[in-house]
Each structure stands twice: as structure tokens, then as C-alpha cells.
N, C-alpha and C positions, 0 to 999 in steps of 0.2 A: 577710931583709927580706920583709915581707908583700907579696904581689902586689897590684897595683892593683885597685880595684873593677871597673874596665872589663874587665881581663883575666879576672877571676874570673867576671864576668857572662857573658862570651863562653863560658867553659868550661861554665857552668851551663846554657846553652842546649841542650846535648846530654845534660843530666842526665835520667835516666829512672827512674821508679818502677816497681816490680813491678806487673803487671796487677792490678786490684782483685780479680779472681776468685782469683788465686794467693794474694794476701794473706789474703783471706777464708778460703781453705782452710787456711792456716797457723793462723789464729785459731781455726778450728773444732777443730784438733788440740791447741790450747794447753791445758795443764793447770797453768798457773802458779798459779791460785787454785782449789785443790780444796775449800777451805772458804769458802762464800759465804753461809751462814746461821748464826745464833747457835746454839751447842751448849753447854748448861750444863756439860757434863762437860769441855769444852775452850773455856772462855769467851773466850780471847784469839785463838782460831784464825781467826776471820773478820774480825778488826780491820783487817788490811792491805788486804783486799779492800774493806771498807766505806770506808776512808779514801781509797784511790785512786779507787774508783768514784764516790764523792761529789764528789771534787775534779774529776774528769773531767766530771761533770755541771755543775759550776760553770763550768768553762772553756767547755763547749758553750753554756751559757746566756748567756755574756757576750762571746764572741769570734767569733761567726758561723761556727761549725763544729759538725758533729754529733758526738755522743759516739762513734758508731761509727767515724767518720773518725779521731778521736783514737786509738782503740784500734788501728785498722789501721796508722796511721803508727808507733806504738810497736812493733807486731808486725813491721813491715818490718825492724827492726833498725838499729842505728847512730844512733838519735835519742834523745839524752838527754832526760829529762822536763823539766828546767829549760830546756834549749835550745829544745825544742818550744814551751814556754809563752811564752818571750820572742819567738820568731819569729811565733807566732800573734798576739801582741799588736801587734807591729810591722806585720804584714800587715793586720790589721784596721784600724789607725789610719791607715795610709798607702796602703791599697788596693794593696799590692804582692803579688807572687807568692810564696807560702809556700815552694815548692820552691827558688826562686832564693835566698831569704834563708838557708835551711838549708844549701844547698850552698856559698854564699859563706862562711858562718861556719865550716863544716867544713873549707874550704880555707885557713883562716887569717885571714879578714877578721873583725875584731872588730865587736861591735855598734856601737861608736863609729864605726868606718870606714864601716859600712853607712849609718848615719844621717847622716853627713857627706858622703855621695856626692851628686853634683849632682841625681840623680833624687829623693832623699828629703830633702835639706837643708831645703827650705821646708815640706814637708808635716809633717815631724817637729817643727818649731818651734811648731806650734799645740797640741801635746799636752804637758802638764807632765811626765809621766813620761818621754817620749822626750827632752824637753829636758834633764831631769836625767841621763839615761843618757849623752847626748852630752858632758856635762862630765867623764865618766870614772868608771866604777865597775867593780868586779870582777864577773864573770859571776854568781857566787852571790848577790851583793847585788842585781843586776839582777832575777834571778828572784824573789827575795823581795819586792822593790819591786812588781813586776808582780802577784804573788799577792796582796799586801796591798791593792793598788789595786782589782783586780777584786772582791775579797771585800768591801771597804768599800762599793763602788758597788752591788753586787748586793743586799747586806743592809741598805743605808742605815745603816751603822754608822760611828761616828767613828773617826778614825785613832788617837785616844787609847785607845779600847776595844781595838783590835787590838794596839797596843803593850803594853798591860797584860797581855794574854794571852800575848804573846811573852815578856814579863818573867817570866811564870810557867812558861816553858819549854814552851809549846805550839807545835807546828809549824804551818805555814800550812795544811796539810791538816786538822789537828785543829781549828784555829780555824774553818775553813770548816764543818766538821761541827757544832761547837758552835753556831754562828750559825744553821745550817739547823734544828737541833732547837729552838733558842730561838724562832725565828720561827714555826715550825709549832705548837709546844705552849705557847708563852708562859711557859715556865719560865725564871726568871732565869739569866743567863749564869753567874754565880758558883755557882749551885746545880748546874748541869750540870758545871762544872769540878770542883766538889767531889766529885761522884759518881765521877769518874775518879781524882782525886788523893787525897782523904781516904778515900772508901769503897772504893777499889781495884776499882771495877767496870771491865770492859772496855768499849770503845766499842760493840761489837755488843750487849753486855748492856744498856748504857744505852739504845740504840735500841729493843731488844726490850722493855724496861720501859715504853716509850712506845708500844708496839704498832706498831712500825715495823720492817720488814725492810730490808736494804740496798737492794733495788730500790725500795722505797717511799720511802726517803730521796732517791734520785736523782729520783724522780717529783715530790717536793715542791719540789726545787730548780728543776726545769724549770717547774713550775707558777708559781713566784714570778716568773718572767720573762715569763709570758703576760699 
């Protein structure tokens, strides 16, 4: 049986993160992404970095957290990317403590349990995404819903456009990148999608063809929020 939210909240009060300096030191030693720039001889090598970095920029631009903090929390270990995304969204919409949300969920409390707790019941009713989560969804579906919601809101894109891209088997990260490039360069969404699907270009190759480095993509996402 899942422990009550009250008990879990008590446990979470003693939850401690690594000191920021220690986490920063871990990040400095991290070599997870050795390929961070487009290389014509290994054209797909930088794609993972570009997709993750650009999606982190989108999260930072929409959910009141810095990109550096996102990286630090992932570096700390034990925080799944989808779990972090959902927790950040709930924390932003309900003004809750992120560390408590993550710890409660890690200790067995579902997102539905958390949103139905007395402290968040009323706050979560005012947000359509949180209201939908409360009705019951699998965690993977929740993360996808949150990703699509922040993407649509940030790029002023219709839900139908995002669903069409999902129907073409583009992931949430890929959709975010497509829309960032579309907004910056005014290239039709279908044309960018075709560069990847039909022309077999890598994402970093596509960005490079538009004179954009991975770091420049992150900068334009941040700029759109200013």
C-alpha cells in the first residue's frame, strides 16, 4: 500500500540534495556528450546533445528554472528526465517545493496522489493539464502531455500541429527543435521535417545548414521567451 502523502511529506523534510559545488564539480567532469558540434564526417554524432540541450532550453524558458539547474539536477543522479519534467510543471503551477514533489514520487506517491493531497487539491484544479492528470494517466502519458503543452504554449502552435508531428513519429524533443528552427528561420514545418525524413539529414546537419550551432539554438529558444 502506498504511504500517505502526509507521511511521505514528513520524510521529505529531511531530504537533502548534494551541495551545489559538489554537483557542479561532477558536471565539470562529465563527458556524456563528447560531440557537441556538427561534424560532416559523423553527421549524427551531435544529434543527441542538440535535442537534449534544446529541450532543456525549452523547459528553462517555460517552467521558471535555469538550464544550469536542470543539468545539475540530472547530474545528481536518480532523477528520470520525464519525472523531472512533470515535477517542474507541478511545482511551477502550484508553487510547490520541487524537492518534496520528487521525493514523494520516488517514495511511491503517484502524481495523482500528490495532486489530490489537501495542499494541492484546489491549486491544481485551476490548471487544465493538472486537472487531466488527476483523472488518471500513466506516467509516460503525463510527461508527453506536459511536453506538448509547454511546446504549444511557447511556440504558439496548435495542438493539431503537434499531434500531426507525433503521427509522423517525431518525439517531443524533435518537435520542439523543429518548431524552434521554424520560428527562427521561417522555414515551413513540413520542409524541416522532410529534411530529416526524406533527405536523411541529421538534426545537427539541419541546424548547421541554417547557420545555427547547438548553443545558438538554445539561445534563440531563450530569446523567444524574452
